[in-house]
C-alpha positions in Angstrom: 18.1 -14.3 -18.6 14.5 -14.2 -18.1 12.4 -11.2 -20.0 9.3 -10.3 -18.5 7.4 -7.7 -19.8 6.3 -5.1 -17.9 7.5 -1.8 -17.3 8.5 -0.1 -13.5 6.4 1.6 -11.5 5.9 5.4 -11.5 9.4 7.6 -11.3 7.7 10.6 -9.7 6.2 8.6 -7.0 9.2 7.0 -5.9 11.3 10.2 -5.9 8.1 12.0 -4.1 8.4 9.6 -1.6 12.2 9.5 -1.3 11.7 13.2 -1.0 8.7 13.5 2.1 11.0 10.4 3.8 14.2 12.8 3.4 12.1 15.9 4.9 10.4 13.3 7.6 7.0 14.2 6.5 6.0 10.8 6.0 5.9 8.5 8.5 5.4 5.2 6.3 4.1 3.9 2.8 1.0 2.6 1.3 1.1 -1.3 1.3 1.1 -0.5 -2.3 4.2 0.9 -3.0 6.9 -1.9 -2.8 4.0 -4.4 -5.1 4.1 -1.2 -7.7 7.5 -0.6 -7.8 9.0 -4.0 -7.7 8.5 -4.6 -12.0 10.6 -7.6 -11.7 9.7 -9.6 -9.4 7.7 -12.2 -11.5 11.2 -13.1 -14.0 12.8 -13.4 -10.6 10.0 -15.9 -9.6 10.4 -17.9 -12.5 14.9 -17.7 -12.6 14.6 -19.3 -9.3 12.1 -21.8 -10.0 13.9 -23.2 -13.2 17.3 -22.4 -11.8 18.1 -20.1 -15.0 21.1 -17.6 -14.6 23.5 -14.5 -16.1 
């Protein structure tokens, strides 16, 4: 496995966005929303490049 230090984006942002979408008060998310919550993307790229598995 691969571990690269980082922390998940704001949980409150994720919850707020899900509530707004569920209540049909939000039509689209910011283009920066997904990269902000995908903090494990770096370790995923390293593991795919070098073929690491669990």
